[in-house]
C-alpha positions as CSV (number, residue, x, y, z in Angstrom):
1,X,10.0,113.4,114.0
2,X,8.2,110.5,112.4
3,X,10.1,107.9,110.5
4,X,8.8,105.2,108.2
5,X,11.0,102.5,106.7
6,X,10.7,100.4,103.6
7,X,10.0,96.7,104.2
8,X,9.4,93.8,102.0
9,X,6.1,91.8,102.5
10,X,7.0,88.1,103.0
11,X,3.6,86.8,104.2
12,X,0.0,87.9,104.3
13,X,-2.6,86.9,106.8
14,X,-5.8,88.8,106.2
15,X,-5.4,92.4,107.2
16,X,-2.0,91.6,108.8
17,X,1.2,90.7,107.2
18,X,4.8,89.9,107.9
19,X,7.4,92.2,106.5
20,X,11.2,92.1,106.7
21,X,14.1,94.5,106.7
22,X,17.7,93.6,107.2
23,X,16.9,90.0,108.1
24,X,14.5,91.0,110.8
25,X,10.7,90.5,110.4
26,X,7.8,92.2,112.0
27,X,4.0,91.9,111.9
28,X,2.4,94.9,110.1
29,X,-1.1,96.1,109.7
30,X,-2.0,96.2,106.0
31,X,-5.6,97.5,106.2
32,X,-4.7,101.0,104.8
33,X,-3.4,99.6,101.5
34,X,-5.3,97.8,98.8
35,X,-3.8,95.1,96.6
36,X,-0.7,94.3,98.6
37,X,0.9,91.0,97.7
38,X,3.9,89.0,98.9
39,X,7.1,90.6,97.4
40,X,5.8,94.1,97.5
41,X,7.7,96.8,99.2
42,X,5.8,99.0,101.7
43,X,6.6,102.0,103.9
44,X,5.9,101.1,107.6
45,X,5.4,103.5,110.5
46,X,4.4,102.3,114.0
47,X,3.4,98.9,112.7
48,X,1.2,100.2,109.9
49,X,1.8,99.9,106.2
50,X,1.2,103.4,104.7
51,X,2.4,103.3,101.1
52,X,3.5,100.8,98.5
53,X,6.9,101.4,96.8
54,X,8.6,100.2,93.7
55,X,11.6,98.0,94.5
56,X,14.1,100.5,93.1
57,X,12.7,103.3,95.3
58,X,12.8,101.0,98.4
59,X,16.4,100.0,97.7
60,X,17.5,103.6,97.2
61,X,15.8,104.6,100.5
62,X,17.4,101.7,102.4
63,X,20.8,102.6,100.9
64,X,20.4,106.2,102.1
65,X,19.4,105.1,105.6
66,X,22.4,102.8,105.8
67,X,24.7,105.6,104.7
68,X,23.2,107.9,107.3
69,X,23.7,105.4,110.0
70,X,27.3,104.7,108.9
71,X,28.1,108.4,109.3
72,X,26.4,108.8,112.7
73,X,28.7,110.0,115.4
74,X,28.2,108.8,119.0
75,X,27.4,111.2,121.7
């Protein structure tokens, strides 16, 4: 199964950028998206930004992921 997560762009350096989620940042490749700017929300998979999201959609997705992790049972 593949999973992409919404992240917020906090810095852009050419075709690379820095995006954050939950206080952690990660370098991401932005070359597949046009017109990305600082403050945009993007879906990231394996270090690549694949899609831009509206802030509301990103926050809803993050909320659902947090809810799923809260209900995860060990073992």
